[in-house]
C-alpha positions as a LaTeX table, in Angstrom:
\begin{tabular}{lrrr}
\hline
Residue & $x$ (\AA) & $y$ (\AA) & $z$ (\AA) \\
\hline
Unk1 & $-0.01$ & 0.00 & 0.00 \\
Unk2 & 1.42 & 3.35 & $-1.06$ \\
Unk3 & 1.91 & 6.12 & 1.42 \\
Unk4 & $-0.66$ & 8.90 & 1.66 \\
Unk5 & 0.19 & 12.25 & 0.12 \\
Unk6 & $-2.73$ & 13.94 & 1.84 \\
Unk7 & $-1.42$ & 14.44 & 5.37 \\
Unk8 & $-1.74$ & 18.03 & 6.56 \\
Unk9 & $-0.81$ & 19.89 & 9.73 \\
Unk10 & $-3.75$ & 21.99 & 10.90 \\
Unk11 & $-4.80$ & 24.08 & 13.88 \\
Unk12 & $-7.85$ & 23.17 & 15.94 \\
Unk13 & $-9.83$ & 25.98 & 14.30 \\
Unk14 & $-8.89$ & 24.67 & 10.84 \\
Unk15 & $-9.71$ & 21.11 & 11.86 \\
Unk16 & $-13.19$ & 22.09 & 12.99 \\
Unk17 & $-13.87$ & 23.59 & 9.55 \\
Unk18 & $-12.53$ & 20.48 & 7.83 \\
Unk19 & $-14.76$ & 18.21 & 9.91 \\
Unk20 & $-17.81$ & 20.44 & 9.41 \\
Unk21 & $-17.31$ & 20.41 & 5.64 \\
Unk22 & $-16.39$ & 16.74 & 5.31 \\
Unk23 & $-19.08$ & 14.42 & 3.94 \\
Unk24 & $-19.21$ & 11.43 & 6.26 \\
Unk25 & $-20.49$ & 8.27 & 4.61 \\
Unk26 & $-20.44$ & 6.27 & 7.83 \\
Unk27 & $-22.07$ & 6.84 & 11.19 \\
Unk28 & $-19.72$ & 7.97 & 13.95 \\
Unk29 & $-20.64$ & 6.56 & 17.35 \\
Unk30 & $-17.40$ & 6.85 & 19.36 \\
Unk31 & $-14.07$ & 8.68 & 19.66 \\
Unk32 & $-11.10$ & 6.44 & 20.48 \\
Unk33 & $-8.16$ & 8.11 & 22.22 \\
Unk34 & $-4.61$ & 6.69 & 22.19 \\
Unk35 & $-1.08$ & 7.83 & 22.98 \\
Unk36 & 1.90 & 6.94 & 20.86 \\
Unk37 & 4.10 & 5.78 & 23.79 \\
Unk38 & 6.95 & 6.15 & 21.29 \\
Unk39 & 7.70 & 8.77 & 20.11 \\
Unk40 & 7.42 & 10.40 & 23.49 \\
Unk41 & 7.79 & 14.09 & 24.28 \\
Unk42 & 11.60 & 13.88 & 24.56 \\
Unk43 & 11.84 & 12.53 & 21.03 \\
Unk44 & 9.45 & 15.22 & 19.84 \\
Unk45 & 11.55 & 17.94 & 21.49 \\
Unk46 & 14.60 & 16.71 & 19.56 \\
Unk47 & 12.68 & 16.78 & 16.28 \\
Unk48 & 9.42 & 18.78 & 16.53 \\
Unk49 & 8.29 & 17.91 & 13.00 \\
Unk50 & 4.74 & 16.59 & 12.98 \\
Unk51 & 4.87 & 15.43 & 9.38 \\
Unk52 & 8.04 & 13.44 & 10.04 \\
Unk53 & 6.51 & 11.52 & 12.93 \\
Unk54 & 3.30 & 10.94 & 11.00 \\
Unk55 & 5.33 & 9.33 & 8.20 \\
Unk56 & 7.24 & 7.22 & 10.72 \\
Unk57 & 3.97 & 5.90 & 12.14 \\
Unk58 & 2.54 & 5.34 & 8.69 \\
Unk59 & 5.54 & 3.25 & 7.60 \\
Unk60 & 5.27 & 1.15 & 10.77 \\
Unk61 & 1.54 & 0.65 & 10.45 \\
Unk62 & 1.71 & $-0.34$ & 6.77 \\
Unk63 & 5.08 & $-2.09$ & 6.64 \\
Unk64 & 5.10 & $-3.89$ & 10.00 \\
Unk65 & 1.49 & $-4.07$ & 11.17 \\
Unk66 & 0.26 & $-4.65$ & 7.61 \\
Unk67 & $-2.59$ & $-2.15$ & 7.93 \\
Unk68 & $-3.91$ & $-0.73$ & 4.66 \\
Unk69 & $-3.18$ & 2.84 & 5.85 \\
Unk70 & $-2.00$ & 4.69 & 8.94 \\
Unk71 & $-4.15$ & 3.53 & 11.87 \\
Unk72 & $-5.43$ & 6.91 & 13.15 \\
Unk73 & $-7.54$ & 9.61 & 11.62 \\
Unk74 & $-5.68$ & 12.31 & 13.54 \\
Unk75 & $-2.47$ & 12.79 & 15.47 \\
Unk76 & $-2.34$ & 15.48 & 18.15 \\
Unk77 & 1.08 & 17.10 & 18.47 \\
Unk78 & 2.55 & 18.52 & 21.69 \\
Unk79 & 2.27 & 22.03 & 20.24 \\
Unk80 & $-1.54$ & 21.73 & 20.02 \\
Unk81 & $-1.71$ & 21.26 & 16.26 \\
Unk82 & $-3.09$ & 18.18 & 14.53 \\
Unk83 & $-1.91$ & 16.03 & 11.62 \\
Unk84 & $-4.58$ & 14.48 & 9.43 \\
Unk85 & $-4.14$ & 10.77 & 8.81 \\
Unk86 & $-6.40$ & 7.97 & 7.64 \\
Unk87 & $-9.36$ & 8.93 & 5.43 \\
Unk88 & $-12.17$ & 9.91 & 7.79 \\
Unk89 & $-14.56$ & 7.58 & 5.98 \\
Unk90 & $-12.35$ & 4.56 & 6.62 \\
Unk91 & $-12.76$ & 2.48 & 9.78 \\
Unk92 & $-9.65$ & 2.94 & 11.97 \\
Unk93 & $-7.24$ & 0.27 & 13.18 \\
Unk94 & $-7.96$ & 1.18 & 16.78 \\
Unk95 & $-9.40$ & $-1.58$ & 18.98 \\
Unk96 & $-10.00$ & $-5.01$ & 17.44 \\
Unk97 & $-13.68$ & $-5.83$ & 17.37 \\
Unk98 & $-14.74$ & $-2.30$ & 18.30 \\
Unk99 & $-13.73$ & $-0.24$ & 15.26 \\
Unk100 & $-17.09$ & 0.13 & 13.51 \\
Unk101 & $-18.32$ & 3.71 & 13.81 \\
Unk102 & $-15.11$ & 4.80 & 15.56 \\
Unk103 & $-12.97$ & 7.87 & 14.95 \\
Unk104 & $-9.40$ & 7.50 & 16.21 \\
Unk105 & $-6.90$ & 10.05 & 17.51 \\
Unk106 & $-3.30$ & 9.50 & 18.66 \\
Unk107 & $-1.61$ & 11.94 & 21.03 \\
Unk108 & 2.17 & 12.10 & 20.75 \\
Unk109 & 3.62 & 11.27 & 24.15 \\
Unk110 & 4.06 & 8.53 & 26.74 \\
Unk111 & 1.46 & 9.44 & 29.34 \\
Unk112 & 2.02 & 6.51 & 31.70 \\
Unk113 & 2.68 & 7.59 & 35.30 \\
Unk114 & 6.24 & 8.76 & 35.80 \\
Unk115 & 6.80 & 9.79 & 32.20 \\
Unk116 & 5.19 & 12.58 & 30.15 \\
Unk117 & 2.39 & 14.72 & 31.54 \\
Unk118 & $-0.50$ & 15.79 & 29.31 \\
Unk119 & $-0.54$ & 19.56 & 29.63 \\
Unk120 & $-0.21$ & 22.95 & 27.99 \\
Unk121 & $-1.41$ & 23.45 & 24.43 \\
Unk122 & $-1.75$ & 19.70 & 23.85 \\
Unk123 & $-4.13$ & 19.26 & 26.79 \\
Unk124 & $-6.20$ & 22.29 & 25.81 \\
Unk125 & $-6.45$ & 21.03 & 22.26 \\
Unk126 & $-7.66$ & 17.52 & 23.16 \\
Unk127 & $-10.27$ & 18.84 & 25.61 \\
Unk128 & $-11.58$ & 21.38 & 23.12 \\
Unk129 & $-11.53$ & 18.84 & 20.30 \\
Unk130 & $-13.50$ & 16.32 & 22.38 \\
Unk131 & $-16.05$ & 19.00 & 23.32 \\
Unk132 & $-16.53$ & 19.89 & 19.65 \\
Unk133 & $-16.59$ & 16.25 & 18.56 \\
Unk134 & $-19.23$ & 14.97 & 20.99 \\
Unk135 & $-21.50$ & 17.86 & 20.07 \\
Unk136 & $-21.02$ & 17.50 & 16.34 \\
Unk137 & $-21.78$ & 13.79 & 16.27 \\
Unk138 & $-24.20$ & 13.76 & 19.20 \\
Unk139 & $-22.35$ & 10.94 & 20.93 \\
Unk140 & $-22.18$ & 12.45 & 24.43 \\
Unk141 & $-19.31$ & 12.05 & 26.85 \\
Unk142 & $-20.02$ & 8.32 & 26.98 \\
Unk143 & $-18.87$ & 8.16 & 23.35 \\
Unk144 & $-15.31$ & 9.08 & 24.37 \\
Unk145 & $-13.37$ & 5.85 & 24.78 \\
Unk146 & $-9.86$ & 5.23 & 26.05 \\
Unk147 & $-8.07$ & 2.41 & 24.24 \\
Unk148 & $-7.38$ & 0.60 & 27.51 \\
Unk149 & $-11.11$ & 0.26 & 28.18 \\
Unk150 & $-11.64$ & $-2.31$ & 25.43 \\
Unk151 & $-11.43$ & $-6.03$ & 26.24 \\
Unk152 & $-8.19$ & $-7.49$ & 25.03 \\
Unk153 & $-6.54$ & $-4.13$ & 24.46 \\
Unk154 & $-3.52$ & $-5.17$ & 26.57 \\
Unk155 & $-2.34$ & $-1.55$ & 26.75 \\
Unk156 & $-2.53$ & 1.38 & 29.15 \\
Unk157 & $-3.41$ & 3.73 & 26.29 \\
Unk158 & $-3.70$ & 6.73 & 26.48 \\
Unk159 & $-1.56$ & 6.34 & 29.58 \\
Unk160 & $-1.98$ & 5.50 & 33.27 \\
Unk161 & $-1.18$ & 9.12 & 34.09 \\
Unk162 & $-4.48$ & 10.21 & 32.50 \\
Unk163 & $-7.48$ & 9.62 & 34.74 \\
Unk164 & $-10.68$ & 9.12 & 32.72 \\
Unk165 & $-12.98$ & 10.96 & 35.12 \\
Unk166 & $-10.64$ & 13.96 & 35.38 \\
Unk167 & $-10.30$ & 13.96 & 31.58 \\
Unk168 & $-14.08$ & 14.02 & 31.08 \\
Unk169 & $-14.53$ & 16.75 & 33.67 \\
Unk170 & $-12.11$ & 18.93 & 31.70 \\
Unk171 & $-14.04$ & 18.23 & 28.50 \\
Unk172 & $-17.31$ & 19.03 & 30.26 \\
Unk173 & $-15.94$ & 22.35 & 31.51 \\
Unk174 & $-14.97$ & 23.33 & 27.96 \\
Unk175 & $-18.38$ & 22.23 & 26.71 \\
Unk176 & $-20.18$ & 24.39 & 29.27 \\
Unk177 & $-18.23$ & 27.47 & 28.15 \\
Unk178 & $-18.99$ & 26.63 & 24.52 \\
Unk179 & $-22.67$ & 26.15 & 25.30 \\
Unk180 & $-22.86$ & 29.52 & 27.04 \\
Unk181 & $-21.25$ & 31.24 & 24.07 \\
Unk182 & $-23.60$ & 29.42 & 21.73 \\
Unk183 & $-26.60$ & 30.45 & 23.83 \\
Unk184 & $-25.51$ & 34.08 & 23.99 \\
Unk185 & $-25.09$ & 34.17 & 20.21 \\
Unk186 & $-28.50$ & 32.54 & 19.74 \\
Unk187 & $-30.24$ & 35.06 & 22.01 \\
Unk188 & $-28.52$ & 37.95 & 20.21 \\
Unk189 & $-29.76$ & 36.63 & 16.84 \\
Unk190 & $-33.32$ & 36.11 & 18.08 \\
Unk191 & $-33.34$ & 39.51 & 19.76 \\
Unk192 & $-32.11$ & 41.20 & 16.57 \\
Unk193 & $-34.95$ & 39.47 & 14.72 \\
Unk194 & $-37.30$ & 41.09 & 17.31 \\
Unk195 & $-38.72$ & 37.72 & 18.39 \\
Unk196 & $-37.68$ & 38.40 & 22.00 \\
Unk197 & $-36.91$ & 41.69 & 23.77 \\
Unk198 & $-35.48$ & 40.73 & 27.18 \\
Unk199 & $-32.15$ & 38.91 & 26.60 \\
Unk200 & $-31.36$ & 38.51 & 30.30 \\
Unk201 & $-34.72$ & 36.91 & 30.98 \\
Unk202 & $-34.28$ & 34.32 & 28.24 \\
Unk203 & $-30.66$ & 33.63 & 29.19 \\
Unk204 & $-31.91$ & 32.77 & 32.70 \\
Unk205 & $-34.72$ & 30.61 & 31.37 \\
Unk206 & $-32.37$ & 28.65 & 29.08 \\
Unk207 & $-29.89$ & 28.03 & 31.89 \\
Unk208 & $-32.59$ & 26.40 & 34.00 \\
Unk209 & $-34.56$ & 24.56 & 31.31 \\
Unk210 & $-32.74$ & 22.46 & 28.68 \\
Unk211 & $-35.84$ & 22.48 & 26.45 \\
Unk212 & $-35.73$ & 26.28 & 26.24 \\
Unk213 & $-31.99$ & 26.09 & 25.52 \\
Unk214 & $-32.65$ & 23.78 & 22.57 \\
Unk215 & $-35.57$ & 25.91 & 21.36 \\
Unk216 & $-33.48$ & 29.08 & 21.33 \\
Unk217 & $-30.41$ & 27.54 & 19.69 \\
Unk218 & $-32.47$ & 25.73 & 17.04 \\
Unk219 & $-34.44$ & 28.89 & 16.30 \\
Unk220 & $-31.25$ & 30.89 & 15.94 \\
Unk221 & $-29.81$ & 28.27 & 13.61 \\
Unk222 & $-32.93$ & 28.49 & 11.43 \\
Unk223 & $-32.74$ & 32.27 & 11.34 \\
Unk224 & $-29.06$ & 32.15 & 10.34 \\
Unk225 & $-29.81$ & 29.66 & 7.55 \\
Unk226 & $-32.55$ & 31.98 & 6.26 \\
Unk227 & $-30.27$ & 35.01 & 6.55 \\
Unk228 & $-32.45$ & 36.60 & 9.25 \\
Unk229 & $-29.65$ & 37.25 & 11.72 \\
Unk230 & $-28.93$ & 40.94 & 11.36 \\
\hline
\end{tabular}
């Protein structure tokens, strides 16, 4: 199998646009999270070239593991950028028996206890990506899976130093901020369309009633699609 010529290093903002515009021909039901173990952060620091490491992993996956392409759809670099990998419409080589409907991401680093620590731009990027991903595909936090959770995985992936509950709490915190920003934008749009007049009142209602939150955000989305958002 020939190597891919389509790998690209992108920011989180660019990745969100790519995913929003991509035409998925398969249903996504879970997000599988791995760490590379090797290369670890020390190797990255000696050669901080995301494309180089993506090619190294691709050669190993195709040449040694005999996969038909690099295993993961994305690789998250320590600097917070991402490298695109396997075609998003292809099932990943993530967890044997559990790959259908999965989207796979590798984080460069060895996050077992006593080694690398997930932090800085890399940590912010994975939490924000997960928040975006669960909302986009409607999979909820329960759709985020660590590789080690699957029967027969035989690995600590994405590292014993990463506690699942703490990880999900960080994602949830990001999601709450995102939801508040989304709600504020929605109320501004609906107010500008003169459908409501008291923004503070409706902000309070939406924060105490999820049905009102959905009504406002869906209404704002409709108004934007119709161009009634000025």
